[in-house]
LONULO-630079 format. One record per residue: residue number from 0; x, y, z of N, C-alpha, C, CB in turn; residue in three letters. Coordinates in steps of 0.2 Angstrom, whole numbers, m for minus. Glycine has a CB too. Example, Ala and Ser with C-alpha at 12.3 -4.5 7.8 and 13.67 -1.06 7.14 Angstrom:
BEGIN
{zanu=0; n_x=66; n_y=m28; n_z=39; ca_x=62; ca_y=m22; ca_z=39; c_x=66; c_y=m16; c_z=39; cb_x=57; cb_y=m22; cb_z=45; drendren=ALA}
{zanu=1; n_x=64; n_y=m11; n_z=35; ca_x=68; ca_y=m5; ca_z=36; c_x=64; c_y=0; c_z=39; cb_x=70; cb_y=m3; cb_z=29; drendren=SER}
END
This chain:
BEGIN
{zanu=0; n_x=m119; n_y=m140; n_z=102; ca_x=m116; ca_y=m145; ca_z=98; c_x=m120; c_y=m152; c_z=101; cb_x=m108; cb_y=m146; cb_z=99; drendren=GLN}
{zanu=1; n_x=m121; n_y=m156; n_z=97; ca_x=m125; ca_y=m162; ca_z=99; c_x=m120; c_y=m168; c_z=97; cb_x=m132; cb_y=m163; cb_z=95; drendren=VAL}
{zanu=2; n_x=m120; n_y=m173; n_z=102; ca_x=m116; ca_y=m179; ca_z=101; c_x=m120; c_y=m185; c_z=103; cb_x=m110; cb_y=m179; cb_z=106; drendren=GLN}
{zanu=3; n_x=m119; n_y=m190; n_z=99; ca_x=m122; ca_y=m197; ca_z=100; c_x=m117; c_y=m202; c_z=103; cb_x=m126; cb_y=m199; cb_z=94; drendren=LEU}
{zanu=4; n_x=m119; n_y=m205; n_z=108; ca_x=m114; ca_y=m210; ca_z=110; c_x=m118; c_y=m217; c_z=110; cb_x=m112; cb_y=m209; cb_z=118; drendren=VAL}
{zanu=5; n_x=m114; n_y=m221; n_z=106; ca_x=m117; ca_y=m228; ca_z=105; c_x=m114; c_y=m233; c_z=110; cb_x=m117; cb_y=m230; cb_z=98; drendren=GLU}
{zanu=6; n_x=m117; n_y=m238; n_z=111; ca_x=m115; ca_y=m244; ca_z=115; c_x=m118; c_y=m250; c_z=113; cb_x=m115; cb_y=m242; cb_z=122; drendren=SER}
{zanu=7; n_x=m115; n_y=m256; n_z=115; ca_x=m119; ca_y=m262; ca_z=114; c_x=m116; c_y=m267; c_z=109; cb_x=m126; cb_y=m261; cb_z=114; drendren=GLY}
{zanu=8; n_x=m112; n_y=m264; n_z=104; ca_x=m110; ca_y=m269; ca_z=99; c_x=m105; c_y=m274; c_z=102; cb_x=m106; cb_y=m265; cb_z=94; drendren=GLY}
{zanu=9; n_x=m104; n_y=m279; n_z=97; ca_x=m99; ca_y=m285; ca_z=100; c_x=m100; c_y=m290; c_z=95; cb_x=m101; cb_y=m287; cb_z=106; drendren=GLY}
{zanu=10; n_x=m97; n_y=m296; n_z=97; ca_x=m97; ca_y=m302; ca_z=93; c_x=m101; c_y=m307; c_z=96; cb_x=m90; cb_y=m305; cb_z=92; drendren=SER}
{zanu=11; n_x=m106; n_y=m310; n_z=92; ca_x=m110; ca_y=m315; ca_z=94; c_x=m111; c_y=m321; c_z=89; cb_x=m117; cb_y=m313; cb_z=95; drendren=VAL}
{zanu=12; n_x=m114; n_y=m326; n_z=91; ca_x=m115; ca_y=m332; ca_z=86; c_x=m122; c_y=m331; c_z=83; cb_x=m114; cb_y=m339; cb_z=90; drendren=GLN}
{zanu=13; n_x=m123; n_y=m334; n_z=77; ca_x=m129; ca_y=m334; ca_z=74; c_x=m135; c_y=m337; c_z=79; cb_x=m129; cb_y=m338; cb_z=68; drendren=PRO}
{zanu=14; n_x=m140; n_y=m333; n_z=79; ca_x=m146; ca_y=m335; ca_z=83; c_x=m146; c_y=m331; c_z=90; cb_x=m146; cb_y=m342; cb_z=84; drendren=GLY}
{zanu=15; n_x=m140; n_y=m328; n_z=91; ca_x=m140; ca_y=m324; ca_z=98; c_x=m143; c_y=m317; c_z=97; cb_x=m133; cb_y=m324; cb_z=100; drendren=GLU}
{zanu=16; n_x=m143; n_y=m314; n_z=103; ca_x=m146; ca_y=m307; ca_z=103; c_x=m140; c_y=m302; c_z=105; cb_x=m152; cb_y=m307; cb_z=108; drendren=SER}
{zanu=17; n_x=m142; n_y=m296; n_z=103; ca_x=m138; ca_y=m290; ca_z=105; c_x=m143; c_y=m284; c_z=106; cb_x=m132; cb_y=m288; cb_z=101; drendren=LEU}
{zanu=18; n_x=m141; n_y=m279; n_z=110; ca_x=m145; ca_y=m273; ca_z=111; c_x=m140; c_y=m267; c_z=110; cb_x=m149; cb_y=m273; cb_z=118; drendren=ARG}
{zanu=19; n_x=m142; n_y=m263; n_z=106; ca_x=m138; ca_y=m257; ca_z=104; c_x=m142; c_y=m251; c_z=108; cb_x=m137; cb_y=m256; cb_z=97; drendren=LEU}
{zanu=20; n_x=m138; n_y=m247; n_z=111; ca_x=m141; ca_y=m241; ca_z=114; c_x=m137; c_y=m234; c_z=111; cb_x=m140; cb_y=m241; cb_z=121; drendren=SER}
{zanu=21; n_x=m141; n_y=m229; n_z=111; ca_x=m138; ca_y=m223; ca_z=108; c_x=m141; c_y=m217; c_z=113; cb_x=m139; cb_y=m222; cb_z=101; drendren=CYS}
{zanu=22; n_x=m137; n_y=m213; n_z=115; ca_x=m139; ca_y=m207; ca_z=119; c_x=m137; c_y=m201; c_z=116; cb_x=m136; cb_y=m208; cb_z=126; drendren=ALA}
{zanu=23; n_x=m141; n_y=m196; n_z=116; ca_x=m140; ca_y=m189; ca_z=113; c_x=m139; c_y=m184; c_z=118; cb_x=m146; cb_y=m187; cb_z=108; drendren=ALA}
{zanu=24; n_x=m134; n_y=m180; n_z=118; ca_x=m132; ca_y=m175; ca_z=122; c_x=m131; c_y=m169; c_z=119; cb_x=m126; cb_y=m177; cb_z=127; drendren=SER}
{zanu=25; n_x=m132; n_y=m163; n_z=122; ca_x=m131; ca_y=m157; ca_z=119; c_x=m138; c_y=m153; c_z=117; cb_x=m127; cb_y=m157; cb_z=113; drendren=GLY}
{zanu=26; n_x=m137; n_y=m148; n_z=113; ca_x=m143; ca_y=m144; ca_z=112; c_x=m147; c_y=m146; c_z=106; cb_x=m140; cb_y=m137; cb_z=110; drendren=SER}
{zanu=27; n_x=m151; n_y=m151; n_z=107; ca_x=m156; ca_y=m154; ca_z=103; c_x=m162; c_y=m155; c_z=107; cb_x=m154; cb_y=m160; cb_z=99; drendren=ILE}
{zanu=28; n_x=m167; n_y=m150; n_z=105; ca_x=m173; ca_y=m150; ca_z=110; c_x=m179; c_y=m153; c_z=107; cb_x=m174; cb_y=m143; cb_z=112; drendren=PHE}
{zanu=29; n_x=m180; n_y=m153; n_z=100; ca_x=m186; ca_y=m156; ca_z=97; c_x=m183; c_y=m162; c_z=92; cb_x=m190; cb_y=m151; cb_z=93; drendren=LEU}
{zanu=30; n_x=m184; n_y=m168; n_z=95; ca_x=m181; ca_y=m174; ca_z=91; c_x=m187; c_y=m177; c_z=87; cb_x=m178; cb_y=m179; cb_z=95; drendren=ILE}
{zanu=31; n_x=m186; n_y=m177; n_z=80; ca_x=m191; ca_y=m180; ca_z=76; c_x=m189; c_y=m188; c_z=75; cb_x=m191; cb_y=m177; cb_z=69; drendren=ASN}
{zanu=32; n_x=m185; n_y=m189; n_z=71; ca_x=m184; ca_y=m196; ca_z=70; c_x=m177; c_y=m198; c_z=73; cb_x=m183; cb_y=m198; cb_z=62; drendren=ALA}
{zanu=33; n_x=m177; n_y=m204; n_z=76; ca_x=m171; ca_y=m208; ca_z=79; c_x=m171; c_y=m214; c_z=75; cb_x=m172; cb_y=m208; cb_z=87; drendren=MET}
{zanu=34; n_x=m165; n_y=m216; n_z=73; ca_x=m164; ca_y=m222; ca_z=69; c_x=m158; c_y=m225; c_z=70; cb_x=m166; cb_y=m221; cb_z=62; drendren=GLY}
{zanu=35; n_x=m157; n_y=m231; n_z=67; ca_x=m151; ca_y=m235; ca_z=66; c_x=m150; c_y=m237; c_z=59; cb_x=m151; cb_y=m242; cb_z=70; drendren=TRP}
{zanu=36; n_x=m144; n_y=m236; n_z=57; ca_x=m142; ca_y=m238; ca_z=50; c_x=m136; c_y=m243; c_z=51; cb_x=m140; cb_y=m232; cb_z=45; drendren=TYR}
{zanu=37; n_x=m134; n_y=m246; n_z=45; ca_x=m128; ca_y=m250; ca_z=46; c_x=m125; c_y=m250; c_z=39; cb_x=m130; cb_y=m258; cb_z=48; drendren=ARG}
{zanu=38; n_x=m118; n_y=m252; n_z=39; ca_x=m114; ca_y=m252; ca_z=33; c_x=m110; c_y=m258; c_z=34; cb_x=m110; cb_y=m246; cb_z=32; drendren=GLN}
{zanu=39; n_x=m111; n_y=m263; n_z=30; ca_x=m107; ca_y=m269; ca_z=29; c_x=m101; c_y=m268; c_z=25; cb_x=m111; cb_y=m275; cb_z=27; drendren=ALA}
{zanu=40; n_x=m95; n_y=m272; n_z=25; ca_x=m90; ca_y=m271; ca_z=21; c_x=m91; c_y=m271; c_z=14; cb_x=m84; cb_y=m276; cb_z=23; drendren=PRO}
{zanu=41; n_x=m89; n_y=m266; n_z=10; ca_x=m90; ca_y=m266; ca_z=3; c_x=m97; c_y=m264; c_z=1; cb_x=m89; cb_y=m272; cb_z=0; drendren=GLY}
{zanu=42; n_x=m102; n_y=m262; n_z=6; ca_x=m109; ca_y=m260; ca_z=4; c_x=m110; c_y=m253; c_z=6; cb_x=m113; cb_y=m265; cb_z=7; drendren=LYS}
{zanu=43; n_x=m116; n_y=m251; n_z=4; ca_x=m118; ca_y=m244; ca_z=6; c_x=m121; c_y=m244; c_z=12; cb_x=m122; cb_y=m241; cb_z=0; drendren=GLU}
{zanu=44; n_x=m122; n_y=m238; n_z=16; ca_x=m125; ca_y=m238; ca_z=22; c_x=m133; c_y=m239; c_z=20; cb_x=m124; cb_y=m231; cb_z=25; drendren=ARG}
{zanu=45; n_x=m136; n_y=m243; n_z=25; ca_x=m143; ca_y=m244; ca_z=24; c_x=m147; c_y=m243; c_z=30; cb_x=m144; cb_y=m251; cb_z=21; drendren=GLU}
{zanu=46; n_x=m153; n_y=m241; n_z=29; ca_x=m158; ca_y=m240; ca_z=35; c_x=m159; c_y=m247; c_z=38; cb_x=m164; cb_y=m237; cb_z=33; drendren=LEU}
{zanu=47; n_x=m159; n_y=m247; n_z=45; ca_x=m161; ca_y=m253; ca_z=48; c_x=m168; c_y=m252; c_z=51; cb_x=m156; cb_y=m255; cb_z=54; drendren=VAL}
{zanu=48; n_x=m169; n_y=m247; n_z=55; ca_x=m175; ca_y=m246; ca_z=58; c_x=m175; c_y=m238; c_z=60; cb_x=m176; cb_y=m250; cb_z=64; drendren=ALA}
{zanu=49; n_x=m181; n_y=m235; n_z=60; ca_x=m182; ca_y=m228; ca_z=62; c_x=m188; c_y=m228; c_z=66; cb_x=m182; cb_y=m224; cb_z=56; drendren=VAL}
{zanu=50; n_x=m188; n_y=m224; n_z=71; ca_x=m194; ca_y=m222; ca_z=75; c_x=m195; c_y=m215; c_z=76; cb_x=m193; cb_y=m225; cb_z=83; drendren=ILE}
{zanu=51; n_x=m201; n_y=m213; n_z=74; ca_x=m203; ca_y=m206; ca_z=74; c_x=m206; c_y=m203; c_z=80; cb_x=m208; cb_y=m205; cb_z=68; drendren=ASN}
{zanu=52; n_x=m207; n_y=m197; n_z=81; ca_x=m209; ca_y=m194; ca_z=87; c_x=m216; c_y=m196; c_z=89; cb_x=m209; cb_y=m186; cb_z=86; drendren=SER}
{zanu=53; n_x=m220; n_y=m198; n_z=84; ca_x=m226; ca_y=m201; ca_z=86; c_x=m226; c_y=m208; c_z=88; cb_x=m231; cb_y=m200; cb_z=81; drendren=ASP}
{zanu=54; n_x=m220; n_y=m211; n_z=88; ca_x=m220; ca_y=m218; ca_z=90; c_x=m220; c_y=m223; c_z=84; cb_x=m225; cb_y=m220; cb_z=94; drendren=GLY}
{zanu=55; n_x=m222; n_y=m221; n_z=78; ca_x=m222; ca_y=m225; ca_z=72; c_x=m215; c_y=m227; c_z=70; cb_x=m225; cb_y=m221; cb_z=66; drendren=SER}
{zanu=56; n_x=m215; n_y=m233; n_z=67; ca_x=m208; ca_y=m236; ca_z=66; c_x=m208; c_y=m239; c_z=59; cb_x=m207; cb_y=m242; cb_z=71; drendren=THR}
{zanu=57; n_x=m202; n_y=m239; n_z=56; ca_x=m201; ca_y=m242; ca_z=50; c_x=m195; c_y=m247; c_z=50; cb_x=m200; cb_y=m236; cb_z=44; drendren=ASN}
{zanu=58; n_x=m195; n_y=m252; n_z=47; ca_x=m190; ca_y=m257; ca_z=47; c_x=m188; c_y=m259; c_z=40; cb_x=m192; cb_y=m263; cb_z=52; drendren=TYR}
{zanu=59; n_x=m181; n_y=m261; n_z=40; ca_x=m179; ca_y=m264; ca_z=33; c_x=m182; c_y=m271; c_z=33; cb_x=m171; cb_y=m265; cb_z=33; drendren=ALA}
{zanu=60; n_x=m184; n_y=m273; n_z=27; ca_x=m187; ca_y=m280; ca_z=27; c_x=m183; c_y=m285; c_z=30; cb_x=m189; cb_y=m281; cb_z=19; drendren=ASP}
{zanu=61; n_x=m177; n_y=m285; n_z=29; ca_x=m172; ca_y=m290; ca_z=31; c_x=m172; c_y=m291; c_z=39; cb_x=m165; cb_y=m289; cb_z=29; drendren=SER}
{zanu=62; n_x=m175; n_y=m286; n_z=42; ca_x=m174; ca_y=m287; ca_z=50; c_x=m181; c_y=m287; c_z=53; cb_x=m171; cb_y=m281; cb_z=53; drendren=VAL}
{zanu=63; n_x=m186; n_y=m286; n_z=49; ca_x=m193; ca_y=m286; ca_z=52; c_x=m194; c_y=m293; c_z=55; cb_x=m198; cb_y=m286; cb_z=46; drendren=LYS}
{zanu=64; n_x=m197; n_y=m292; n_z=61; ca_x=m199; ca_y=m298; ca_z=65; c_x=m193; c_y=m300; c_z=70; cb_x=m201; cb_y=m304; cb_z=61; drendren=GLY}
{zanu=65; n_x=m187; n_y=m298; n_z=69; ca_x=m181; ca_y=m299; ca_z=73; c_x=m178; c_y=m294; c_z=77; cb_x=m176; cb_y=m302; cb_z=68; drendren=ARG}
{zanu=66; n_x=m179; n_y=m288; n_z=74; ca_x=m176; ca_y=m282; ca_z=77; c_x=m182; c_y=m277; c_z=80; cb_x=m172; cb_y=m278; cb_z=73; drendren=PHE}
{zanu=67; n_x=m181; n_y=m274; n_z=85; ca_x=m186; ca_y=m269; ca_z=88; c_x=m183; c_y=m263; c_z=90; cb_x=m190; cb_y=m273; cb_z=94; drendren=THR}
{zanu=68; n_x=m185; n_y=m257; n_z=88; ca_x=m182; ca_y=m251; ca_z=90; c_x=m187; c_y=m248; c_z=95; cb_x=m182; cb_y=m246; cb_z=83; drendren=ILE}
{zanu=69; n_x=m184; n_y=m244; n_z=99; ca_x=m188; ca_y=m240; ca_z=104; c_x=m184; c_y=m234; c_z=106; cb_x=m189; cb_y=m245; cb_z=111; drendren=SER}
{zanu=70; n_x=m188; n_y=m229; n_z=109; ca_x=m185; ca_y=m223; ca_z=111; c_x=m187; c_y=m221; c_z=118; cb_x=m186; cb_y=m218; cb_z=106; drendren=ARG}
{zanu=71; n_x=m183; n_y=m217; n_z=121; ca_x=m185; ca_y=m213; ca_z=127; c_x=m184; c_y=m206; c_z=126; cb_x=m181; cb_y=m216; cb_z=134; drendren=ASP}
{zanu=72; n_x=m190; n_y=m202; n_z=125; ca_x=m189; ca_y=m195; ca_z=123; c_x=m186; c_y=m191; c_z=129; cb_x=m196; cb_y=m193; cb_z=122; drendren=ASN}
{zanu=73; n_x=m188; n_y=m193; n_z=135; ca_x=m186; ca_y=m189; ca_z=141; c_x=m178; c_y=m190; c_z=142; cb_x=m189; cb_y=m192; cb_z=147; drendren=GLY}
{zanu=74; n_x=m175; n_y=m196; n_z=140; ca_x=m168; ca_y=m197; ca_z=141; c_x=m165; c_y=m196; c_z=134; cb_x=m167; cb_y=m204; cb_z=143; drendren=LYS}
{zanu=75; n_x=m168; n_y=m195; n_z=129; ca_x=m165; ca_y=m194; ca_z=122; c_x=m161; c_y=m200; c_z=120; cb_x=m161; cb_y=m187; cb_z=122; drendren=LYS}
{zanu=76; n_x=m164; n_y=m205; n_z=121; ca_x=m161; ca_y=m212; ca_z=119; c_x=m165; c_y=m216; c_z=114; cb_x=m159; cb_y=m216; cb_z=126; drendren=THR}
{zanu=77; n_x=m161; n_y=m220; n_z=111; ca_x=m164; ca_y=m224; ca_z=106; c_x=m161; c_y=m231; c_z=107; cb_x=m164; cb_y=m222; cb_z=99; drendren=VAL}
{zanu=78; n_x=m164; n_y=m236; n_z=106; ca_x=m161; ca_y=m243; ca_z=107; c_x=m164; c_y=m247; c_z=101; cb_x=m163; cb_y=m246; cb_z=114; drendren=ALA}
{zanu=79; n_x=m160; n_y=m252; n_z=100; ca_x=m161; ca_y=m257; ca_z=95; c_x=m160; c_y=m264; c_z=98; cb_x=m157; cb_y=m256; cb_z=88; drendren=LEU}
{zanu=80; n_x=m165; n_y=m268; n_z=99; ca_x=m165; ca_y=m275; ca_z=101; c_x=m165; c_y=m279; c_z=95; cb_x=m171; cb_y=m277; cb_z=106; drendren=GLN}
{zanu=81; n_x=m159; n_y=m283; n_z=95; ca_x=m158; ca_y=m287; ca_z=89; c_x=m158; c_y=m295; c_z=91; cb_x=m151; cb_y=m285; cb_z=86; drendren=MET}
{zanu=82; n_x=m163; n_y=m298; n_z=89; ca_x=m164; ca_y=m305; ca_z=90; c_x=m162; c_y=m310; c_z=84; cb_x=m170; cb_y=m307; cb_z=93; drendren=ASN}
{zanu=83; n_x=m161; n_y=m316; n_z=85; ca_x=m160; ca_y=m321; ca_z=80; c_x=m155; c_y=m318; c_z=75; cb_x=m167; cb_y=m322; cb_z=76; drendren=SER}
{zanu=84; n_x=m150; n_y=m316; n_z=77; ca_x=m145; ca_y=m312; ca_z=73; c_x=m142; c_y=m317; c_z=68; cb_x=m139; cb_y=m310; cb_z=77; drendren=LEU}
{zanu=85; n_x=m141; n_y=m315; n_z=62; ca_x=m138; ca_y=m319; ca_z=56; c_x=m131; c_y=m316; c_z=54; cb_x=m143; cb_y=m319; cb_z=50; drendren=LYS}
{zanu=86; n_x=m127; n_y=m320; n_z=51; ca_x=m121; ca_y=m317; ca_z=48; c_x=m122; c_y=m311; c_z=44; cb_x=m117; cb_y=m323; cb_z=44; drendren=PRO}
{zanu=87; n_x=m127; n_y=m311; n_z=40; ca_x=m128; ca_y=m305; ca_z=36; c_x=m130; c_y=m299; c_z=40; cb_x=m134; cb_y=m307; cb_z=31; drendren=ASP}
{zanu=88; n_x=m131; n_y=m299; n_z=46; ca_x=m132; ca_y=m293; ca_z=50; c_x=m125; c_y=m290; c_z=52; cb_x=m136; cb_y=m295; cb_z=56; drendren=ASP}
{zanu=89; n_x=m120; n_y=m293; n_z=51; ca_x=m113; ca_y=m291; ca_z=52; c_x=m112; c_y=m284; c_z=49; cb_x=m107; cb_y=m296; cb_z=50; drendren=THR}
{zanu=90; n_x=m110; n_y=m279; n_z=53; ca_x=m109; ca_y=m272; ca_z=50; c_x=m108; c_y=m267; c_z=55; cb_x=m116; cb_y=m270; cb_z=46; drendren=ALA}
{zanu=91; n_x=m106; n_y=m262; n_z=53; ca_x=m105; ca_y=m256; ca_z=58; c_x=m112; c_y=m253; c_z=58; cb_x=m99; cb_y=m251; cb_z=56; drendren=VAL}
{zanu=92; n_x=m115; n_y=m252; n_z=64; ca_x=m121; ca_y=m249; ca_z=65; c_x=m120; c_y=m242; c_z=68; cb_x=m125; cb_y=m253; cb_z=71; drendren=TYR}
{zanu=93; n_x=m124; n_y=m238; n_z=65; ca_x=m124; ca_y=m230; ca_z=66; c_x=m131; c_y=m228; c_z=69; cb_x=m122; cb_y=m226; cb_z=60; drendren=TYR}
{zanu=94; n_x=m130; n_y=m224; n_z=74; ca_x=m136; ca_y=m221; ca_z=77; c_x=m137; c_y=m214; c_z=73; cb_x=m135; cb_y=m220; cb_z=84; drendren=CYS}
{zanu=95; n_x=m143; n_y=m212; n_z=72; ca_x=m145; ca_y=m206; ca_z=68; c_x=m150; c_y=m202; c_z=72; cb_x=m146; cb_y=m207; cb_z=61; drendren=ASN}
{zanu=96; n_x=m150; n_y=m196; n_z=73; ca_x=m155; ca_y=m192; ca_z=76; c_x=m156; c_y=m186; c_z=72; cb_x=m153; cb_y=m190; cb_z=83; drendren=VAL}
{zanu=97; n_x=m162; n_y=m184; n_z=71; ca_x=m164; ca_y=m178; ca_z=67; c_x=m169; c_y=m174; c_z=71; cb_x=m167; cb_y=m180; cb_z=60; drendren=ARG}
{zanu=98; n_x=m168; n_y=m168; n_z=71; ca_x=m172; ca_y=m164; ca_z=75; c_x=m170; c_y=m156; c_z=75; cb_x=m172; cb_y=m166; cb_z=82; drendren=GLY}
{zanu=99; n_x=m172; n_y=m153; n_z=80; ca_x=m171; ca_y=m145; ca_z=79; c_x=m167; c_y=m143; c_z=86; cb_x=m177; cb_y=m142; cb_z=78; drendren=TYR}
{zanu=100; n_x=m163; n_y=m138; n_z=85; ca_x=m160; ca_y=m134; ca_z=90; c_x=m162; c_y=m127; c_z=89; cb_x=m152; cb_y=m135; cb_z=91; drendren=SER}
{zanu=101; n_x=m168; n_y=m125; n_z=92; ca_x=m170; ca_y=m118; ca_z=90; c_x=m173; c_y=m119; c_z=83; cb_x=m165; cb_y=m113; cb_z=90; drendren=GLY}
{zanu=102; n_x=m171; n_y=m115; n_z=78; ca_x=m174; ca_y=m115; ca_z=72; c_x=m169; c_y=m119; c_z=67; cb_x=m175; cb_y=m109; cb_z=69; drendren=TYR}
{zanu=103; n_x=m164; n_y=m122; n_z=70; ca_x=m158; ca_y=m125; ca_z=66; c_x=m160; c_y=m132; c_z=66; cb_x=m152; cb_y=m124; cb_z=69; drendren=ARG}
{zanu=104; n_x=m160; n_y=m135; n_z=59; ca_x=m161; ca_y=m142; ca_z=59; c_x=m155; c_y=m146; c_z=59; cb_x=m165; cb_y=m143; cb_z=52; drendren=TYR}
{zanu=105; n_x=m155; n_y=m151; n_z=63; ca_x=m149; ca_y=m155; ca_z=64; c_x=m150; c_y=m163; c_z=62; cb_x=m148; cb_y=m155; cb_z=72; drendren=LEU}
{zanu=106; n_x=m145; n_y=m165; n_z=59; ca_x=m145; ca_y=m172; ca_z=56; c_x=m138; c_y=m175; c_z=59; cb_x=m145; cb_y=m173; cb_z=48; drendren=ASP}
{zanu=107; n_x=m139; n_y=m179; n_z=65; ca_x=m133; ca_y=m180; ca_z=68; c_x=m131; c_y=m188; c_z=68; cb_x=m133; cb_y=m178; cb_z=76; drendren=VAL}
{zanu=108; n_x=m125; n_y=m190; n_z=67; ca_x=m123; ca_y=m197; ca_z=67; c_x=m118; c_y=m199; c_z=72; cb_x=m120; cb_y=m198; cb_z=60; drendren=TRP}
{zanu=109; n_x=m119; n_y=m205; n_z=75; ca_x=m115; ca_y=m208; ca_z=80; c_x=m108; c_y=m210; c_z=76; cb_x=m118; cb_y=m213; cb_z=84; drendren=GLY}
{zanu=110; n_x=m104; n_y=m212; n_z=80; ca_x=m97; ca_y=m214; ca_z=78; c_x=m97; c_y=m222; c_z=75; cb_x=m92; cb_y=m214; cb_z=83; drendren=GLN}
{zanu=111; n_x=m102; n_y=m225; n_z=77; ca_x=m103; ca_y=m232; ca_z=74; c_x=m101; c_y=m237; c_z=79; cb_x=m99; cb_y=m233; cb_z=68; drendren=GLY}
{zanu=112; n_x=m104; n_y=m243; n_z=79; ca_x=m102; ca_y=m248; ca_z=84; c_x=m103; c_y=m255; c_z=79; cb_x=m107; cb_y=m249; cb_z=90; drendren=THR}
{zanu=113; n_x=m98; n_y=m259; n_z=80; ca_x=m97; ca_y=m265; ca_z=76; c_x=m101; c_y=m271; c_z=79; cb_x=m90; cb_y=m267; cb_z=75; drendren=LEU}
{zanu=114; n_x=m105; n_y=m274; n_z=75; ca_x=m108; ca_y=m280; ca_z=76; c_x=m106; c_y=m285; c_z=72; cb_x=m116; cb_y=m279; cb_z=76; drendren=VAL}
{zanu=115; n_x=m103; n_y=m291; n_z=75; ca_x=m101; ca_y=m296; ca_z=71; c_x=m105; c_y=m303; c_z=73; cb_x=m93; cb_y=m297; cb_z=72; drendren=THR}
{zanu=116; n_x=m107; n_y=m306; n_z=68; ca_x=m111; ca_y=m312; ca_z=69; c_x=m108; c_y=m318; c_z=65; cb_x=m119; cb_y=m311; cb_z=67; drendren=VAL}
{zanu=117; n_x=m105; n_y=m322; n_z=69; ca_x=m101; ca_y=m327; ca_z=66; c_x=m100; c_y=m333; c_z=70; cb_x=m94; cb_y=m325; cb_z=64; drendren=SER}
{zanu=118; n_x=m100; n_y=m339; n_z=67; ca_x=m99; ca_y=m345; ca_z=71; c_x=m92; c_y=m347; c_z=71; cb_x=m104; cb_y=m351; cb_z=68; drendren=SER}
END
């Protein structure tokens, strides 16, 4: 069984920064993509950023230049540095990890961490 533990959410004012972290534990040995998604009230879940095993990244247009995703393969962690936060960034942020345990493909989600940006 694989679990993701997220941390780092909270309430900040516009223009401030937050750093989200996510650690994977359990039987996942080949991790392909690690990413962050978010879901704002009344909206569908959307991709924020993803980082692949080769280090390539993909960001939502709305966060490009402000957010940076990184991963530590040895520690099975992924982080999201969020700068210049805006009220529109308010959402529950979910960590996602995709990979393999043996021949079994896994698509695992964290429990979510709330980010609130408000003055």
